[in-house]
C-alpha positions as CSV (number, residue, x, y, z in Angstrom):
1,M,33.7,-9.2,52.1
2,N,30.4,-7.5,51.5
3,D,30.3,-5.7,48.1
4,S,26.8,-4.1,47.8
5,S,27.4,-3.1,44.1
6,A,27.4,-6.6,42.9
7,D,24.7,-8.7,44.6
8,S,24.9,-12.2,43.3
9,N,21.5,-13.0,44.7
10,A,19.7,-10.2,42.8
11,P,17.1,-11.6,40.4
12,I,17.9,-11.4,36.7
13,P,15.2,-9.6,34.8
14,S,13.4,-12.0,32.6
15,Q,12.2,-11.4,29.1
16,S,9.0,-12.6,27.6
17,P,9.2,-14.6,24.4
18,G,9.4,-12.3,21.4
19,T,10.7,-9.3,23.4
20,S,14.3,-9.7,22.8
21,Q,14.0,-7.4,19.7
22,S,13.4,-3.7,19.7
23,P,9.7,-2.5,19.7
24,G,8.3,-2.7,16.2
25,S,10.7,-5.3,15.0
26,P,9.3,-8.3,13.2
27,D,9.2,-11.6,15.1
28,A,7.4,-14.9,14.7
29,A,4.3,-13.6,16.5
30,N,4.1,-10.3,14.5
31,P,5.4,-10.9,11.0
32,V,5.9,-8.0,8.7
33,K,3.2,-7.8,6.1
34,A,4.2,-6.9,2.6
35,P,2.5,-3.8,1.2
36,I,-0.4,-4.6,-1.1
37,P,0.5,-3.4,-4.7
38,M,-1.7,-0.5,-5.7
39,V,-1.9,2.3,-8.2
40,R,-4.1,5.4,-8.0
41,L,-6.9,5.9,-10.5
42,D,-5.5,9.0,-12.1
43,D,-2.0,7.4,-12.4
44,F,-3.6,4.3,-13.9
45,L,-5.3,6.3,-16.7
46,K,-2.0,8.0,-17.5
47,R,0.2,4.9,-17.4
48,E,-2.3,3.0,-19.6
49,G,-2.1,5.9,-22.1
50,L,-5.8,6.7,-21.8
51,V,-5.2,10.3,-21.0
52,G,-2.3,12.6,-21.8
53,T,-2.0,14.5,-18.4
54,G,-3.0,14.3,-14.8
55,G,-5.2,17.3,-15.3
56,E,-7.1,15.5,-18.1
57,A,-7.5,12.5,-15.8
58,K,-8.8,14.7,-13.0
59,V,-11.5,16.3,-15.2
60,L,-12.7,13.0,-16.6
61,I,-12.8,11.2,-13.3
62,Q,-14.6,14.1,-11.5
63,A,-17.1,14.3,-14.4
64,G,-18.1,10.7,-13.7
65,E,-16.7,9.3,-17.0
66,V,-14.6,6.6,-15.4
67,I,-16.1,3.5,-13.9
68,V,-14.3,1.3,-11.3
69,N,-15.7,-2.2,-10.7
70,G,-19.0,-1.4,-12.3
71,E,-19.6,1.9,-10.3
72,V,-18.8,5.5,-11.1
73,D,-16.0,6.7,-8.8
74,T,-15.2,10.4,-8.8
75,R,-12.1,10.1,-6.5
76,R,-9.0,10.6,-8.7
77,R,-6.8,9.2,-5.9
78,K,-8.9,6.1,-5.6
79,Q,-6.5,3.2,-4.9
80,L,-6.7,0.3,-7.4
81,H,-5.5,-3.2,-6.7
82,N,-4.9,-6.2,-8.9
83,G,-8.2,-7.6,-10.1
84,D,-10.0,-4.3,-10.2
85,V,-11.5,-3.3,-13.5
86,V,-11.6,0.3,-14.9
87,T,-14.1,1.1,-17.6
88,F,-13.3,4.1,-19.8
89,N,-15.1,5.0,-23.1
90,G,-16.9,1.7,-23.0
91,E,-13.8,-0.4,-22.8
92,D,-12.7,-2.5,-19.8
93,F,-9.1,-2.3,-18.5
94,P,-8.2,-4.9,-15.8
95,V,-5.7,-3.7,-13.3
96,D,-2.4,-5.5,-13.0
97,V,-0.2,-3.3,-11.0
98,E,3.1,-5.2,-11.7
99,S,2.6,-5.0,-15.5
100,L,2.4,-1.2,-15.3
101,G,6.0,-0.8,-14.5
102,D,7.5,2.3,-13.0
103,P,5.6,5.6,-13.3
104,P,7.0,8.0,-15.9
105,M,9.2,10.7,-14.5
């Protein structure tokens, strides 16, 4: 009996190690990296209570009145990470993203 639909001698496709998962899935060769905690400069100023509104933060940052890690930074959406230091009105504020809690709604 010759059944051409089921060829028992046909090679079985092989899979390379780590390809048994769908593309983009984590595996031992490509572990998922956790996002690095960050807060944006204007949000940091608001959440620390240094300014009352985002508009106030924007004006002060763009006027060069905020220093990040010893340098004036006029980007209000500048990403800050743990260990960065924001200086405002002559006072240093170390960044600790986890201690800021959730942003106000």
